[in-house]
N, C-alpha and C positions, 0 to 999 in steps of 0.2 A: 603518742601517735598524732594527737591534735596539733602538737607543736610543729609537725612537718608541713602544715598548711601555712605557707610563708607569705601569701599576698595579704593586702590590707584588709579585704573583706573577711578573710579567714581569721586574722588576728582580732578583729572586732568581735566576731562570733565567739572566739575562744574566751575573750574577756567576759562576755555576757554569760557564757556557760559556766565559767568559774565562779561567778557571782550567784547563779541560779542553783547550782548543785547543793550548797550548804542549806539553802532554804527548802529545797525539794530533793532530798537524798534519793527518793525512789526513782528519779529521772536519770540517775547516773548510768545505770545499765543500758537504758534505751539510747541515750546519747552516744555511748561507746559503740553500740551496734551500728548506729547511723554513720559514725565516723569510719568504722571498718568497711562498711558498704561503699562509701565514697572513695576510699583509698583503693579498694579492689576494682571499682568501676574505672578509675583513672588508669590503672594498670592495663585493664582490658582494652581501653580506647587508645592506648599509647600516648597519653597526654604528656606534654612537656612538664618539667618540674614546677614552672611558674604557673601552671594551670591555664595558660593562654590558649591552648588548643592542641589538636593532634600534631604529632611530629611530622606526619605526612598525610596529605589529603588525596593522594593518588588513588585512582580506582584501578583495581586489578581483576580482570575477568579470569585470566589464567596466564601464568608465565611459562613459556615453553622451554624445553631443555636446551635449545640452541641459542637462547637469548644471550648468555654470557660468552659463548664461544665465538660469536661473530659470524656464524655460518648462516648468513642471511643476505639477500639483496635489499638495498634500501633506496628510497626516493625521498628527497628533501622537500620541505615546505608543502605538505599536502593538507588541504582544508578538510577537516572532519566535521560532520554535523550530528551524527549519532554514533555512540552514546554521549559524546561530548562535542560541543561546538568550539573547536580549537584547531590551530595550525600545528601539525606535528610531523615527525618523520615516519614514513610508512616502511616497515620492515617485513620482508617475506622470507620466512625460514625455508632453507633449502631441503630440509629433511621432510619428506611427505608424510612420514609416519609419526614423527615426534615434533615436527616444527609447527609454526603457527603464523597467522597474519597478525601483525602487532602495530600499535601506534606508540611511538616512543618520544620522549623529550628530546628536542633537537641537539642539545649539548651533552646532557648527562646520560642519554640513551636509556634512562629508566623507563620501564614499561608502564604506560598509562592504562592500556587495556589490550586484550588479545583474544584470539579465537583459534584453537587448534585446527589444522587442516582437516583432521578426521571428523570434526564436528560441523564442517561447512556443508550445508545441503544445496543451496543455490547461490550463485554469484551472477548478478545481472548488471550489464553496462548499458545505459541509455543516455541520449543527449539531454542536456539540461534545457528545459523549455523556456521560451521567452527571454533569451539572452542574445545580445547583439554579437558577442564573441563566442564562438563554439567552445563548449566545455562538456564534460561527461560525468555523470554520477555512477558510482559503483555501489550497488546494494548487495550486501553480504547477509544471507539468511542462514541462521544456525539450525541444526537439528534440535528438537526439544525446546527447552526453556532458556537457551543461551541468549546472549545479547546481540542484537542486530548491529551492523556497522554500515555507515554511509559516509563515503568520502568523494570528493570532487577533484578532477584533474583538468588542466587546460587542454584545448584542442591543438595547441601549437606543437612545433617540433621540440625535441628534447634539448635543453640547454646543457652546455658543458658542465661536467662535475655535479650534476644534480642527481644522477642515478649511479649507484655503486653496485656492480654485478660481477659474477664470476665469468660472464661472457660479455665481450665488448658490445656497447650499444651503438647501432648505426646512427651517424649524425643526421641522416635524413628521416629517421624514425620519429613518429609522433609519440607524445606521452601515452596516448590511448593505446597505440599499437604495442609499445614497450610493456606497459603494465599488463595488458591482456595476455601478451606472450608469456610473461613471467608467471602470471596466475595460472594459465593453462598447463604449465609444467608441473604444478603442484596439486591442482584440484582433481577430485574424482570425476566430476563432470565439467565440461568446458564452460567458459563464460557465455552466458546467454545474451544475445544482442537482438535488437529489432531488425526487421527486414521489410522493405517497402512492398515486397511480394506478398507478405502476410497482411500488412495494413499500412496505408498511407492516407493521411487526413486530406480532405478537400478544402479545408480552411486555410487561407493564405496567411503565412506567418508575418506578423508585423515587423519583426526584427530581421529575419532572413528570408526575404520574399522569393528568392530563387531556389530555395531548398524545401523539399517535401517534409512535412512534419510527420512523425511516427507516433504521435500522441493525440489525445483529445482532452480538453479541459472539462471538468465536472465538479459537482459538489456532493459531499456525503454529509448530510445534515447542513450545518453552517460552515463546515470546513471545506475549503477548495483544494483541488489537487489535480493530478493528471493520471489518465489511464493509458497503459501501453499494452497493445495486443501482440503478444509474442508467440513464437512457434510452440512453446510448451505451456503457456498459461497467460494470465493477465496480471500486470503489475499496477499497484496503486501507490502513489507517492506524492510529496516527499516529506510529509510531516510524520512525526513519530506517533504510532508505530507504522513502519512500512508494511504493506501487505502484498503477498503474491499468492495467486489462486491457480495452482497447476490444474490441468484438465481433469485429472483423476479425482480432484476435490470438488469439482463443479457438478451439481446435480442438473441444473438447467438455467438458461438465460431467457428473459422475456423483456417486453417493453411496456411502459405505462405512461400516462400523462402526455400523450402525443399532441403537441401543439404545432403551429405553423412553422416555428423556427427551432423548437427544442423538443426533446423527449427524455424520458428517464430509462436508464438501463438497470434491470434488476438481475443480480447474480445470486442464485440459490446455492449456498455452500453446504457441503456435507460435514456436519460437526462430528458425528459418530462414524469414524473412518473404518470401523469394523464391517460395515455393510452399506454399500452405496444405494441399495434398493429399499432397505428398511430403516436405515439409520436416521438419526435426527438431523434436520437441515436448518439453516439460518439464511434468511434473505437479506441481502445488502442492496440498498437503493442508491444509485449514482444519478443525480438529477442534473438538469440543464445542459444536456449533451446537445451539441449543435446538430440540427436536422441535416445539414449538408453531409455529415459523416455517417448517416444511417446506412446508406448503401454499402459502404466498406465494412462497417461493423457487422451488418447482417450477413454479408458474404463470408466473413471470418467465422461467425457463429455457426453458419450452416456447413462450412467446409470442415469444421472440427466436430460436427454433430452435437453442439452444445445446446441447441434449442429443445432437445428431447430428453426429458428426465429418465426415460426408459433405457437410454444408452449409457447412463452413469455407471452401471455395474460393468459394462463392457470397457469403458475407459479405465476403470480401476483394475480390471483384469489385465488390460494391456500394461499398466504401470507395474503390476506384480508378476507379469509374465506367466499368468495362469494358462494352463493348457486348454485348448478348446476354443480360443478366440480365433475367429475366422480371419483369413488373410485380408479380406476386404475391410474388416474393421481395423486391423492393425495398420493398414495403409491409409486409413482415414477417408476411404472413398465411399463408404455406405452413407446414404442420405435418408432422411426421414420423409416418407410419403412423397408428396409432389415437390418437396424442397421449398415450399413457400414459407417465408419468414413470418414472425409474429406480427410485425407492423403491417406487412402486406396482407395478412389474413384479416386484420382488423379493418384495413381500408376497404378490402373487397366486401366484407360484411356490411359496412356502412353504405357502399355503393348499391348493394342489393336492396337495402332498406329504402334508399332514396328512390330506386326504380319502382318499388312497391308503392311508395307514397305518390309518385307521379301517376301510376295507373289508377290509384284510388281517386286522385283529383280529376282525371279525365272522365271517370265513370260516375262522378258525383252528381246526384240529382237533388237539388235543394227541396223538391216537393215530395220526394219518395218517403215511404215508411211513415207518412202522416206526421213528419216533423213540424213542429210549430216553432215560432220564434222563441229562442231561449232554451229549446229542448235539446238542441245539438250541443254547440260549445258556448260557454258563457262569454260575456263581453270581456272578462278578465283573461280568458284563455288565449294563447298566442297562435296566430295563423302561420302557415308554412307556404312559401312560394315554390315554384317548380325547380329552383336551383338548390334546394336542400337547405335554404336559409329562412329562419323565421323573419317575418316582416318587421320585427323590432330590431333586426340586425344580428341576432345571435346565430351561431353556426351549428347545425345539427351534427356535422361530422366531428366537430370539436367535442360536443357533448357525448356522442356515442363512444369516443375514444377515451373518455374518462378524464377530461381536462379539469374537472372539478371546479368549473367556472373560472379557471385561471385564464387571463387574457394573454395573447402572444406578446412577446417583448417587442418594443418599438425599435426601429432602426437607430 
């Protein structure tokens, strides 16, 4: 069996073993067992006879039944980012029950990875941010523990012979329209896209100034990315892993670290989906969101009742179609209290505290209560003027809103 190890390293090892066994006969059995294990491992890994590596390094999530039959529409030269960063052929199986979305080698058509249509939970199409030329990301989210898929298509019109379909493609149709149309024929739920009626950023795009952005830039820890506020949830991308927070999985949304130019958005996610009211939750903080977009984000949060954790159970009931959910809730028209957002509440509370400070200053009598020099505030304590600002330049509003001594970013 050792003789089958044909490369140079194996031959050297064989020679050394043949010399060692006569001197240490008790090692013969052990070495034979090691050899057997190596041979079995090679077989399991499909190693080539020369031991140089696997016969194929292709990843396969699942190969659908329509792969070999050619019952699929295909689009050439698609750039994939997840699970592999590679340009491949996109194939869309025509059978909704047994077909799949696949990424294939452009010439051999060998499947690199795939996801059955039945296992697709969400498919989201959003513009790629910060690009001069329009392009679109398609984010495919599986049910359960399947592999996410992210691919990008250009915003241009379809070029001749790039799409093979059972139905002719209109020469005036864009790649986005064609791909979305083909996906919608197969998916259980339609492709989800952003809508400026849901949210539009107030920040001017540096690359396409005449176009409204439907995203905001943010940071999660040290990782930068983009938030999209969609009609069914919030998308965070585009680094692996992608994350989508449907409304029924959100317990509440709040704001912290409110500065002059930025604030943090905190999304409380329901981890234990068995109960929205009592289940375990996890808070995700997205920092450095531009203050210019607070109004649009807060309006979105209030419109969908996301500021109130008590409505999480109702959102989940709507998702599961549980009886007893009021029509008002189903239509998303029920608002919490006076409809005041978290940031607006914080600002109002600070203004009230400032008013109280001003009244105390007006009524202040330095000789009252028998105060002596040094019995009031020490020389090290900071004084406050009537504008709500300490005379050393610090801002009380910033402190009250939990800026944690962080200074606003300079222009």
